[in-house]
N, C-alpha and C positions, 0 to 999 in steps of 0.2 A: 330774791333771787327767785328764779324760776324754773323747774326740775319737770322734763317732760318725759315718759316711759312710755314704752310699748312693748306687749305683750303677745306672741304668739304661740299657739300649739304647734306642735307636729303634726297632726294630722291634716292641719290647712296653713301649710309653711307656704307664708308668701313671697319666698327665693324660689319654688319650684313652679308656684301655681300663677304667680303673678296678684293684682289687685283686686283685677276686674272679675268675677266670680256670677254664673247663670245658671242658674235651675230648672230644669225640666221637671213638666209637669207631666203626670200620669191619671188620667181620669178612670175611673172605673164603672160601668154601666152597671147599677145595681135595681135597677126596672125590674127582671125577671127573677130577682131572688127573693123568696118569701122565705124571711127570719121566721117568723113568729111560728109557721108550721113545719118546719125544718125540711120542705121541700126542697132539692136540691135546684139551680139555677145556673146562670150564665153570667161570668164574668167575660168584661171587653177590656182587655190591655191598650191603651194607643201612646204608641211609643216614639219618640222622636226620631227620625233618620238619620240626625247628627251624631249620633254616640255610633252607628256602624262606620261613619266617616271617621271618624275620631280612632277608633279602634283599626281597622283597616290602614289608616295612617302610621300610626304606633307601631304595627308590626312589620310594616314595608320599611319605616324608615326611625328607628327609634333611637330617641333621645340620648344624648348623654348626661348620665348622673352622676353629681357629686357625691360620695358615701363612704362608706369608712371599711378596711378590711383589717385582717390580724397578720401581721407580720410573725412570723417563726423561724426566720431566717435573710439574711444579709449578709453576703460575704464574697470575697473572690475566687473560691473554690467551687467547682462543677460538681465536682464528687460530693464534695459535701453539701450543697443545695439538694442532688439527687436521694443521697441517705436519710435526708431530713424528711423529705417530699417521701420516700418510702416506709419511714417510721408513722406519717400521717395515715399513708393508706393502707397500713397494717392493722393501725386502730380503728378502722370503718370509722371514722366521723363523718356525717351528712352532709357537709359544708363543700361546696365546690373549691378547689384550690387552684392556684396559677405559680407556674415560675415561670420567671420573666428575666431576662438580662438587660440591664440599664448599667454600659460601660462606667466604671470596669467591674461592677457588683453582680452577681445572681442573687434574685430574690425570691423568698415563698412566700407567699399568702393565703390567707382562709379568708371565701366568704365572699360576699356583696351586701353589706348593711347599709339600711336607711338610715337606721338613727343611731346613735354610739352607743345606747344605753344597749343594744341587740349584741352590738361587737364587744361592749364589757361582759355579757354572759356566754359569751363563744370564748373570750381571753380567759375566763376563769376555768373553763371545762380544761382549755389545752395548756393550763399552767401545770398538770399533773405528769402529762406526757413532754414538754418541752421547757428549757430551762428560760428563758424572759421574754416570753410573746409581748408586742406590743401594739398600740393600734393607729391606723395611719388615715388620714384622710387621701383619697383619692378617685377617681373617676371608675364606677362602678358601672358593671354589666345592669340593665335595667332586667326589671321582672319581666316576664313572659304574659303576654296580655292576650287572654282568650275570652271568646265568647260560647255561654252556655245558653242555650235556648230552651225553654219546657213546652211540652207539648200540651194542647189544650185538650186530649182526649181523656 
């Protein structure tokens, strides 16, 4: 009998990023740095322009991602959904909330979580305010991709 298993971590999830991974190289020019006398020098970073192309593509056309949300209400009453949503807003939780209609139900969901563990933590926090929150697998809003540049001054 032959048994084959595969293990993937959440950081390098093969379903999201595919099997082909490339690494970019950052070159540091340390010729003008004198480390023995503590004299300041210069560090030159040569970066690959493919990163800028990728970030602009992600900002203009974000991919749809499967993730998790915590559902705190699902029912046919719009007024009940609004009431549950207002209770959520009064508690000033930090996560994004969504009120959607899928015939014939109104649904109130919380958050955009990439992992089930993140959703479980939020579910535990919401249990004190709501009677029966539960986790659902759905398409989530992707995180905001930002570019932060550091000045060499």
